[in-house]
N, C-alpha and C positions, 0 to 999 in steps of 0.2 A: 304733078298736080297736088294741090293741098285743099283742105276743107276748113272753113271758118265756123267756129262753134261758140256757144256760150254754155256755162254751167250754172245751175240754179239750185236754190234750197228754199227753206220755208220763208225767208225774208223777201222772196219774190212772189209771195202769195198774191193772187189777183192779176198777175201778168199773163197775157196770152202769148206764150212762148212760140206758138206756131205762126204768129202774125208778124214777128219782127224779122229782120234780116238774118241771114246765116244759113249754113248747110245742115246744122244739127244742134241738138240740145243734150247736155249731160245733166241728169236730175239726181239730186240726193234722195235715196230711198230710205235708208235706215242708219242707225247709229247704235253701237254697243249691242246689248241684248234686249233693249226695251224701247228704243225710240224709232218711230215711223214718221217720216215727213208728211204732214197733213196735206201738203200741196202736191205730193208726188203723182197720184193718179190723174189729177187734172192736167198736170204738165206733160205726163206721158201721153195721154190721149190727144192733147193739142199737137204734140210733136209728130205722132204717127199720122194723124189726120192731115197734117200739112205735108206729108211725104218726106220729112226730114230724118236724118240719122239720129238714133237714140243711144244714149249711154246711161247707165244706172250705177250709182256709187254708194258704198257703205263707209261711214265714218268710224274708224276703229277707235275703241276705248272711249266712246262718248262719255263725258264726265257724268258720273252718277249711275251709269249702267254698264260698267266695264265687265268683260267676261273673257273666257278663254278664246283662243283663236277659233277653235272648232265650234263653240257655242255661238259666237258672233257670226261665223260663216253660215251656220245653219239658219240662224234668225234672218239673215239677209236672203238666203235662198227661199225660205218660206214666204217672204214678203214679195219677191219678184218672180215667183215661179211661172206666172202667166206670160211673162215676157222673155223667157229663156229662148234663145235663138233669134230674138228680135233686137237685142241690145248688147252693146259692149258692157262687160261687167268690170267694175273698178273698185280697188281698195284705196280709200283716202287715208293716208297714214301720216297724221300730223298732231296726234294728241300726246298724252303723257308717256306713251311707250314708243315714240316714233323712232328711236334708235335700236329697238329690239328687233333685229333682222330675222331672228328665228321665228318669232311670233308672226311676222308678216309672211314668211315662207309657208308656215303651217296653214294660214288662212287661204293663201292663194292655191296651195296644193289641194286643200279640202274642197274649195269651190270647183276647181278643175275636175277633181275626181267625181264629184256629185252631179255636175251639170254637163261635163264634156266641153265646156267653154274655158279657154285659157284667159284668166283675168289680166287686167293691166294694173300696175302699181303707180300711185300718185304720191310723190314726195317733193320737197323743196330741193333746189340745187345744193344748198348748204348741207342738208341732211345726206344727200347722195355722196358728197365729198367727205363728210366727217364720220359717218358710220361705215362699218365694213360690210358692204353689200356683195361680197364675192360669192356668197352662198346662193344668190339669186341671179347674178349677172350672166351666168351661162345656162340658165334654166329656160330660156326662150320666153320669158314673160316680158310683155311690152312695158315701157317706161313713159310716164307722163310727168314732166318736170314743171314746177312752178318757180318763177323768178320775176320780180318786178324791178324795173329800173327806177321808177318814181311813182308818184301818186297823182300825176297830172291827168285831167280828163282826156280820154282817147275817144274822139268822135268817129265812130265807124271802125271796122276792123283794120288794124295796122300791125300785121305780123312783123317781127324783127328777129335778129339773130340772138342766140344766147350769149350773155356776158359771162365768160368763164368757160370751164370745160368739165365734162363728165369724168369721173375718176374710175368707177367700177364698171359701168355699163358702156357698151360700144356706141350706142345710139339711143335716141328717144323717139317715140312714135307720136308724141303730142307735147305741146308747150303752152302753158298758161302764162301769158306775158304781161297782163295787167289785171288789176281788180277794180279799175275805175273806167271801164268802157261805157260808152253811151250809144244807145240805138233809139231810133224813133219808135214810139209805142210804149216806152217805159222811161219814167223820169229819174230812176235811181241808177246807182252804179251796177255794172255787170262784170263778171269775169270773162275775159276773151281768151280763146284757145285756138291754136292752129294744129290741125292733124296732117302729118306728112304722108299723104297718100290720097287715092281717089275713093269713090264710093265702093268700088269692089274690094279695096283693101280694108275699109271699115267693116264691110259685111263679113270679111274673113275673120275679123276679131270677134264679131257677134255670133258667128255660126258655131254649131256643135262640131268640134273637130275630133273628138275622142268619145269612146263609149263610157258613159258614167259608171262608176263602180261603187259598190256598197261601202259604207264606212268601215275601215279596217278595225278588226278587233284589237283591243289594247294588249300590249305585250305584258308578260308577267312582271317585268321590271321596267316600267316606263321611265323616260328621262325626267328629271325634276323640272317642275314648271319654272319659268323665268322669275327671278326675284322682283316683287312689286316695288315701284319707286317709293322712297320714304315720304310719308305724308303726315301732316299734323294739323290740328285746328287751333287757331289762336284764341285769345280771350274775347274777340269780337265775333267769333263763330265763323271766321273765314278759313277755308281749307287751303293749305299750302302743299306744294310739291317740291321736293329737293331737286335742283337742277343747276349744275355748274356750267356756265356758258358765258358768252360775251354778246351784248346787244350793241349794234351800231345803228344809230338813228339816221333816217333819211329826211326828217323834218325836225325843227327845234322841239325839244321836250323838256319838261320840268322835273327836277329831282326834288322830292319832298320828304318830310319826316314821317309821313303816314300814307296809307293806301286810300287817300281821298283827295279829290280836287280842291277841297277846302283846307287840307293840311298845310302847315307852314312850308314855305319854299326854301330849299337849300341852295339851288342854283338853276338857271336855265342853260341847258347844254346846246351848243351849236351843232349843226349837221356834221355827221362824221365822228361824233364823240363815241368812245368805247366804254361801255358800262359792264364791268365784271360782276356777275351776280351768282347767288347760291341757291335761290328758290324763286318760285313764281306762284301766282294765284289769280283768281278772277274775283273782282269786287266792284260793285257799283257800275257794272257795264263796261269795265275796263280790265285789261290784262296787266298785272303789275309784276315787277321783278324786284328782288331785295338785294341791295348792294351793301356788303359788309364795310363798316367804317371803324375808325380807331375807337370811337366811343358809342358804338351801337350800329344802327342800320339806317340807310336812306332808301327811298322807294321811287320807282319810275314807272309810269304807264307806257307800255310798249305797243299797245294796240287796243282795239275795241272788240267787245264780245256781245253776242246776242243773249237772249234770255236763257239759253241752254248752256252758256259758257263757251260757245264755239266762236273762234276768231272770225270777225267779219271785216276787220281793217287792221293793217299793221303800220307802225310808224318807223319801221326799219327792218333790219335783218339780224337773225340769230346766227352766231358763228361759234 
């Protein structure tokens, strides 16, 4: 048996998530050490009153309020403490530290130790394949994978198989298969998810399975903190993050001489083009990557972002 769910954040403010189709709702609760989703409480109340399964997630390293794994985990716990035992707890791991597997493990371990609930990890399939997740693969943490085949509207739940394979984890407990789902009762796009289990299996993920333990005392010689990614601010005040990767577009995209839709056009790239880039930023509501060229740089928008710099739409896949 499977369950069909949606996951929502602040850009679904005003939606009655309890009134639309589906077996459950996963709600963004917090981000970093300072962001609380203003729609969280309303969506949680609607979900529980409708008798649907509830999930709550924390967005790691929310841009502008990044913190240590322990500080972010405690901030999340403080914000959702009234729902412990009622919801699956989840780490959404797709920000500027998404390949730092040690940070993710510390967050998951901390939440498990403090709440007795074993959280679930949300990552993209490309991240699961490219980063070394062996430190988590055998720790009995559930895996929620995101992978989109295209951005065509999906009218009603349409679960499909994963395209590709897991590399480090043996299985996934949940699959986010589109970001352009449509349901009656809401006019915008929705993320659709399928949970591989019945309501009893969901409740097992939400239940307290271990005795919460006090925060361990720091050791005399703690391990050094992970190195923060290289960042800088350009002359226009835009903050950049160093990242060497390849973007493969699923829709035609424009390569420009600047990070603006009004910048001069270099070329329009057909679907399936590979853009090797060395840095990324958020500017003007878009996520941009920087392509090194013989005489400078070109820039390509690879997706759209909300007012907090969080990705809400992608034009392809990062590899």
